[in-house]
C-alpha positions in Angstrom: 0.3 0.1 -0.1 1.2 3.2 -0.9 1.8 6.3 1.1 -0.3 9.5 0.5 0.9 12.5 2.8 -2.3 14.6 1.5 -4.4 11.7 2.4 -2.8 11.6 5.6 -3.3 15.3 6.5 -6.8 14.9 5.5 -7.7 12.0 7.6 -6.0 14.2 10.3 -8.3 16.7 10.1 -11.0 14.5 9.9 -10.1 13.0 13.1 -9.7 16.6 14.8 -13.2 18.0 13.6 -14.5 14.9 15.0 -12.8 15.3 18.3 -13.4 18.8 18.7 -16.8 19.7 17.1 -17.6 22.4 15.2 -17.7 25.0 17.6 -15.1 27.3 16.2 -16.5 27.2 12.8 -20.4 28.0 14.2 -18.6 30.9 15.9 -17.1 32.4 12.9 -20.2 31.7 10.9 -22.1 33.5 13.7 -19.5 36.4 13.7 -19.7 37.3 10.2 -24.0 36.9 10.1 -24.3 39.2 13.0 -21.5 41.6 11.2 -23.0 41.4 7.6 -26.6 42.0 9.0 -25.5 45.5 10.7 -23.3 46.4 7.9 -26.9 45.4 5.9 -28.6 47.7 7.8 -26.4 50.4 8.0 -26.2 50.6 4.3 -30.2 50.5 4.0 -30.8 53.1 7.1 -28.4 55.8 5.7 -30.3 56.7 2.7 -33.3 57.3 5.0 -31.3 60.4 7.1 -32.5 64.1 6.3 -30.8 66.2 3.7 -31.3 70.0 4.9 -29.9 71.5 1.6 
């Protein structure tokens, strides 16, 4: 059987994800989602400010 270093790294990564769960990924997704919502709200609401020309 041949040794494939890339396959070994993928296997180790899969084992690490199973051991640690998806906590870090979920945190990143939630932070990006909250920041995206805040930036979208700012972008949409900035058009409603009064223009006293």
